[in-house]
C-alpha positions, 0 to 999 in steps of 0.5 A: 500500500502505498504512503499518504499522511494526510488526505490532500485538498479538493480539485476544486479550491482554490490558491494562490498564486501572489496575491491573485486567487486562482484554480489549481490549475490555473495556477500551474500554467501562469507558474510554469510560464514564469519558471520558463521565462526566467530559466535562461537568467533565472540563476544571475538574478539570484546573484541579484536579487540577494547580493550573491547573499543566496551563495551562504544560504544554499551552503550552509543549508547543504551544511545541516543535510549533510550528505552522506556518500552512497546516501540517495537525494531527492533535490526536488525542484531543482531546476539550476542544479545549486544544491544538487551539485554541492551536495554531488560534491560530499559523495551524494547520489543526487536525483533531480527534478523540477516540473519545469523542462526549461529549469531541467534544461539549464542546471542539465548544461550547467552539469555539463559546462562544470564536469559534474555528472553522475546527476540525475534528473528527471523531468517531474511534479512535486504532488505526483511523483513517481517514484515508488515507497521509502526511495530516498535517504533524503528529499531537499527543497530549497526556494521551490516548495511555494510555489508549489500548488498545492503545498501538501500533497507535495509534503503528503508525498516527500513522507512517502518517498521517503527510507524511515528514518529519512530526512525532509529540508526545505530553505524558504523566504519567510517573512523577517521581523526584525525591526527596522529591517522588514520595512526595508525589506519591503520596501526593496523586494516590492519596487527595487526586485521587479525592477531588476526582473526587468533590467536583466532578464527582461521579465517585471511581472515573473519576480513581482510575482515570486516576490508577492509568493515569498508574501503569501506563504505561511509564516514560519510557525504555520508551516512547521505544523504542515510539515509534522501534519504529514507526518513528519516528526522531529521538525526544526525551524532555523531563522536565517537573517530574523527568518527571511529565510529558513531552513525547515526540517523534520525527520521521518520515522 
């Protein structure tokens, strides 16, 4: 029998696309268009938007994951390979999955340019993975889960494909509560990031959505509760920059 922790949301329930409420099908389609549009400039924009800090956050994230040689790890929403490259360098066997083939194509090109081989690249929907039950030792997702149409289904699938004793790790934007910094961050993200998107990628709207999706994402405690509801235990939240970014983790026992 396939493992599943909690029943998923109904197909008819509306979901958020930035500040809009849309059907699940429309969100999936529009998110796909966003990432197809930004795929070629995704890594450059990450550097520009975070002033290079995303590299430090990803390094910290992988240190928390502690991938070991021979471990089978699924890097979901792995796109251009940033997390997978780091874990593969430590000896893990990594499957990179993303719902968007354009993002995966960029990742495959980057791997070839860097001489990185041994990765498995697989176009997959996080809500309905083709992998068998209890297949992976670890599941990682970085800056991707807020773009999933039904987050509860993605968490249920993460739980299903992990072995007993497997680890779930998520790196995601959240909302900082640092006095002063919160206001500055709001101004920067809402006003400047879309302009950067237009200047660098020729696409302000896609980056406006990405910022709005951060605002609509559950709070750190609420998302931790969702992880527990999916069946994970020993959940933990590690805020970075006062919660502007957070590492979420949990175990399957």
